[in-house]
C-alpha positions in Angstrom: -19.5 34.4 -287.1 -23.0 34.6 -288.2 -24.2 37.9 -289.7 -27.9 37.1 -290.0 -30.7 38.9 -288.1 -31.5 37.1 -284.9 -35.3 36.9 -284.6 -35.2 34.1 -282.0 -34.2 34.2 -278.4 -31.8 32.1 -276.3 -32.5 31.1 -272.7 -30.0 29.7 -270.3 -31.9 28.0 -267.5 -30.4 27.0 -264.2 -32.5 24.1 -263.0 -31.1 23.7 -259.5 -30.1 20.4 -258.0 -33.4 19.2 -256.7 -36.6 18.6 -258.7 -39.1 21.5 -258.4 -36.6 24.3 -257.6 -37.0 25.9 -261.0 -37.9 29.6 -260.8 -41.3 30.8 -262.2 -39.6 33.0 -264.7 -37.4 30.2 -266.0 -40.4 27.9 -266.2 -42.3 30.4 -268.3 -39.3 30.6 -270.7 -39.2 26.8 -271.0 -42.9 26.7 -271.8 -42.4 29.2 -274.6 -39.3 27.6 -276.0 -39.3 25.8 -279.4 -36.3 23.7 -278.5 -34.8 22.7 -275.2 -31.2 21.4 -275.0 -30.5 19.0 -272.1 -26.8 18.3 -271.5 -25.9 14.7 -270.7 -22.6 13.2 -269.8 -21.1 10.6 -272.1 -20.9 8.2 -269.2 -24.5 8.7 -268.2 -27.6 7.2 -269.8 -29.8 10.1 -268.8 -29.6 13.9 -268.4 -29.4 14.9 -264.7 -30.5 18.4 -265.7 -33.6 17.0 -267.4 -34.3 14.9 -264.3 -34.6 18.2 -262.3 -37.8 18.9 -264.4 -39.5 15.7 -263.3 -43.2 16.3 -262.7 -43.4 19.4 -264.9 -45.4 19.1 -268.1 -43.1 19.8 -271.0 -43.6 18.8 -274.7 -41.1 16.0 -275.1 -40.7 16.7 -278.8 -39.0 20.0 -277.9 -36.2 18.3 -276.0 -32.8 17.6 -277.6 -30.3 15.8 -275.4 -26.7 16.7 -276.2 -23.6 14.9 -274.9 -20.8 16.8 -273.3 -17.4 15.7 -272.0 -15.4 17.7 -269.5 -12.4 15.5 -269.8 -11.0 17.1 -272.9 -8.3 19.8 -273.1 -9.0 23.5 -273.7 -9.0 23.5 -277.5 -11.2 20.4 -277.8 -13.7 21.9 -275.3 -13.7 25.2 -277.2 -14.3 23.4 -280.5 -17.2 21.4 -279.0 -19.0 24.4 -277.6 -18.3 26.5 -280.8 -20.0 23.8 -282.9 -23.0 23.7 -280.5 -23.2 27.6 -280.5 -23.2 27.6 -284.3 -26.0 25.2 -284.4 -28.0 27.2 -281.8 -27.2 30.4 -283.7 -28.7 28.9 -286.9 -31.9 28.1 -285.0 -32.1 31.6 -283.6 -31.7 33.0 -287.1 -34.7 30.8 -288.1 -36.7 32.6 -285.4 -36.7 29.8 -282.8 -36.7 30.3 -279.1 -34.0 28.0 -277.8 -33.4 27.0 -274.1 -30.3 25.3 -272.6 -30.6 23.5 -269.2 -27.8 23.6 -266.7 -27.5 21.9 -263.3 -27.4 24.2 -260.3 -26.9 27.9 -261.0 -26.2 29.0 -264.5 -23.2 31.1 -263.7 -21.6 29.2 -260.8 -19.1 26.5 -261.8 -21.3 25.6 -264.8 -20.5 24.3 -268.3 -23.1 26.8 -269.4 -20.4 29.4 -269.2 -18.5 27.8 -272.0 -21.5 27.7 -274.2 -22.3 31.4 -273.4 -18.8 32.5 -274.3 -19.0 30.5 -277.6 -22.5 31.9 -278.5 -21.3 35.5 -277.8 -18.4 34.8 -280.3 -20.5 33.3 -283.1 -23.6 35.4 -282.6 -22.8 38.5 -280.5 -26.1 40.2 -281.3 -28.3 37.2 -280.4 -31.0 38.1 -277.8 -30.1 36.2 -274.7 -31.6 35.8 -271.2 -29.9 33.8 -268.4 -32.0 32.6 -265.5 -30.3 31.8 -262.2 -30.8 28.5 -260.4 -30.3 27.2 -256.9 -26.6 26.4 -256.3 -25.7 23.0 -254.8 -24.2 24.6 -251.7 -27.3 26.7 -251.1 -29.5 23.7 -251.5 -27.3 21.6 -249.2 -27.3 24.3 -246.6 -31.1 24.5 -246.6 -31.5 20.7 -246.4 -29.0 20.5 -243.6 -30.2 23.7 -241.8 -26.6 24.9 -241.9 -26.1 28.7 -241.9 -23.7 29.9 -244.6 -23.0 33.2 -242.8 -24.1 35.3 -239.9 -23.3 38.9 -239.1 -19.8 39.5 -240.6 -18.6 36.0 -241.0 -16.4 35.3 -244.0 -17.8 32.5 -246.2 -15.8 30.9 -248.9 -17.0 28.7 -251.8 -14.1 26.6 -252.9 -13.4 23.8 -255.3 -11.3 21.3 -253.3 -7.6 21.9 -253.8 -5.1 19.0 -254.1 -2.9 20.5 -251.5 -4.4 19.9 -248.0 -2.2 22.5 -246.4 -3.6 25.0 -248.8 -7.1 23.9 -247.7 -6.1 24.2 -244.1 -5.1 27.8 -244.7 -8.4 28.6 -246.4 -10.4 27.1 -243.5 -8.3 29.0 -241.0 -9.0 32.3 -242.8 -12.8 31.9 -243.0 -15.6 31.1 -240.6 -17.5 29.0 -243.1 -16.3 27.0 -246.2 -18.5 25.4 -248.8 -16.2 22.8 -250.3 -17.1 21.5 -253.8 -15.6 19.1 -256.4 -14.1 16.9 -253.7 -14.0 13.6 -255.6 -11.1 11.3 -254.7 -9.6 13.8 -252.2 -12.3 13.1 -249.7 -10.3 10.8 -247.4 -7.5 13.4 -247.2 -10.1 16.1 -246.4 -11.6 14.0 -243.7 -8.2 13.4 -242.1 -7.5 17.2 -242.2 -10.8 18.1 -240.6 -10.1 15.4 -237.9 -6.7 16.9 -237.3 -8.3 20.4 -237.0 -11.0 19.1 -234.6 -13.8 20.3 -236.9 -15.6 17.1 -237.7 -18.6 17.8 -235.4 -19.1 21.2 -237.0 -19.3 19.9 -240.6 -22.2 18.7 -242.7 -22.2 16.7 -245.9 -24.7 16.4 -248.7 -24.0 13.7 -251.3 -25.6 13.2 -254.7 -28.1 16.0 -254.2 -31.5 15.6 -255.9 -30.8 12.0 -257.0 -32.4 8.9 -255.6 -29.3 8.0 -253.6 -29.1 11.4 -251.9 -27.6 11.3 -248.4 -27.3 14.0 -245.8 -24.9 13.9 -242.8 -25.1 16.2 -239.9 -21.6 16.1 -238.4 -18.8 13.7 -239.5 -17.7 12.2 -236.2 -19.6 9.0 -236.8 -18.8 8.7 -240.5 -20.4 5.6 -242.1 -18.1 3.0 -243.4 -18.0 2.4 -247.2 -18.7 6.1 -247.9 -15.2 7.2 -248.7 -16.2 9.0 -251.9 -19.3 11.2 -251.7 -19.9 11.1 -255.4 -21.4 13.5 -257.9 -23.3 16.6 -256.7 -21.8 16.6 -253.3 -21.0 19.5 -251.0 -19.1 19.6 -247.7 -20.0 22.5 -245.4 -17.4 23.4 -242.8 -17.8 25.7 -239.9 -15.1 26.5 -237.3 -17.5 26.7 -234.4 -21.2 25.8 -233.9 -22.2 28.5 -231.5 -24.8 30.9 -232.8 -24.0 34.4 -231.6 -26.5 37.1 -230.8 -25.7 40.7 -230.1 
């Protein structure tokens, strides 16, 4: 744990999942930053978070891409983020303003949370500001014109479970479900929605913000060869499509 005086400032910046969705406050923080960390997967040649800043004028010399790997176990992940936090803490002690980019919203299913926990451990007194970003499900809902809740409807944001009967119970208990982290389970999810007669009330956004982005209104005529929606995908489920007015 560092004991030095923190004259710098740390900024966590949610960049959303489509280019140009950065908030004005977050943009001002990035412009003032001395260093900007952009996470990049070990299996990717580029940082998707950094791609969300395309078209914005940032000094490239400030940017530091850092590899991350979510496949490790708990202790290895903790060790990785502690090392990164210690490096950032040293930069804060040197008076630097350091920003860290994160896809979507900073505090919603984000690896940024791991870094924030680690930074609070190694530098609890470090000045910090976290800027929210647009979540993938909010972005998908806007692009698809899919209401995430009206009146007193119950809306659930859910990482896809492995147990399809558990998913069935969740859908039955809510009017709207935003299903994330679907991956290889998608064929099973599709079969469940077909069995529940809900395909026409669903919408799918796949690879949001990337060149291969796809939007599907309704899943009755599901295209062949699209069994896995891929990264940055969200399935929106509604139990009925009537809009009710009172």
